[in-house]
N, C-alpha and C positions, 0 to 999 in steps of 0.2 A: 391099508386102504387110504387113498387120498380123499380128503373131504373138501368141500367148497372153501372152507376157511383156509386149508392148506394151499389151495389154488390161489386164493387172494394173497396170502402171505408170500408166496413165491414170486409175486409180481413186484414186491418191494425189495429192491436190490441195491448193492453198492456200485461204484463206478466200474470196477473190473468185471463184475457179472453182467452189467449192462452192455459193456463192450463185447463180451463173448456172445451174447444173444444177438446183438446188432450184426456181428460178423456173419452169423448164420442167416439172418434175415436178408442181408445184402447179397449173399450167394443165391438166394431165392428171388433176387431183384425186387425186394420189397422197398418201398419208399418210406423213409423214417421221418416222422413229424415230431417236432420238439416244442414244448412250451414250458413255462414255469410260473410259479406263484406261491402264495401263502395258503390259499384255499382253506381259510380258518373255519368258517361256518358255511358248509356247502349249500348253495341255493340254486334256484332255477337259472340264474345268469351264468353260474359256473357250468351247469349241465349243458346249457345251450352252447356256450363257448367251447367246451371240450368236445362235444359231439361234432360241431362244425370243424374243429381242428382235426379230429380223427378222419373225417370225410376227405381230407386233402391228401391222404396217403394210405399206406397199408398198416403202419405201426405207429402208435402214439406213445411217446415218452413224456412224462410229466416230471419236471424237476421241482421239488418241494422245498421251500425255505425251512430250515430247522427253526426251533423255538428261539435260539440265540440270534439267528439271522434276522428274524422278525423283530425282536426286541431292539436291535441296533437300527432298525428302520424308523424308530420313533413313533410307532403307532399307539403308544400308551402302555402303562404298566399292566393293564388288564389283558394285553394281547400277547400271544394268541390265546383265545378262549379254549380251544382244543389243543392238546399237546401234539407234537410231531408224529408220534406213533398212531394216535387216533386219526389224525388228518390223512396220514399215509394209507391207513387201512380203508378209510371211506373212499379215497380216490381209487385204490386198487380194486375195490369192489365193483367199480363201473366196468361193464363188459368191454367197452371200446378203448379203455386205457390198458396198454400192454405192459408198461413198466412205470414204476414210481421210484425216483432216485432222490434222496435228500442231499441238499447242499448247504454248507454252513457259511459260505462266503457272502459278502454283501451283494454281489451280482452273480449271475450264472455263467459268466464268461469261461471259467475254468472247465466246467462240465460241457459247455457248448464246444469248446476246442477239443475236448476229449472225445465226445460222441460224434461230432461233425455231422449234424443232421442234414437231410436233404431239404427240409422245409422248417424254417423257424417262424413260429406263430406268436403274435401278441394281440391284445385287444385294440380296438379302434381308437383308444385314448393315446395310442402311440402312432408314430408316423414311419411307415416302411421306407420312405425316401429321405428321412432326416439323416444328415451326414455329420452334424456336430455332436460329438460324443458327450458334450456337457449339457445338451438340450434335454429338457424334461421328457420330450417325446421320442428321444433316441432309443432305438431297440438295441440293447446290449447284445453283442455277438453278430449283428447284421453284417458288418464289414467282413468278418471272418467266414461266415457262412457263404456270402456272395463270392468271396475269393476262391472257394472250393466248388463253385458252380451251383450253389444252393439258392433257394428262393426265400424271400421274406414276405410274409402275408399277414395283414391285419384283418381281424374278424369283428364285425359289429357287435357291440355289447347290448345285452338285453336291458332296456331302460327300466329303472325302478328297483334294481337289485344291487345291493352291496352289503358286505359283512358289517361295515360301519353303521349303515342305516338299520340293520337288524338289531345290532347291539343297542343303539339308541332307542329303538322301539321297545325292546325288552326293559330297559332302564326306566322308561317313562310310564 
C-alpha cells in the first residue's frame, strides 16, 4: 500500500527519472515549468511564488540547491538551516510541485539544458530581458530556453518575506 509519504518521496527524483517523467508529460502535451532555489525555510513568499509558477503550465519542476551548493554561495556558515533531504521533502509535499530535483552545481544550467523546460521562472528580482550573463539580474538558462522556443517569466515576490529575515528575527 502506498502511503502519502511514499507519494511525496516519489516526487524527489534524479535527473534521469525526471527526464523519463517529462517525456510522458510531453506526450500528453503538458507544459513543463521550471524554477530553482534553496528554499531553506519555506515561508509564505515561497508558497506564493511556487503557486504562481505552477499556474503557468501543467507541471512544475523545482530544482533544489544541495547543501554544498548553498555553502558555496557564501550565505554563511549557518546555512542552510534545513538539510537538503528536509528541504526536498517539504517542497515535494506541496500538491502543485510535481518533481523536486537536487543539483550540486553553482547554477542550474546543467539541469536546465537536460530538462529543456517550456517555461523558466524566477522572481522579479531577476530580469527576463537581461542578456548580460554576468549581470546580477541575469536568469541562468534563459538564452538556452529561448533558443528552444521556451518562455522566460518573472513572478512578483511577496514583500516582507525572506529566509534571511526569518533567521535574523529568530536570532534577535
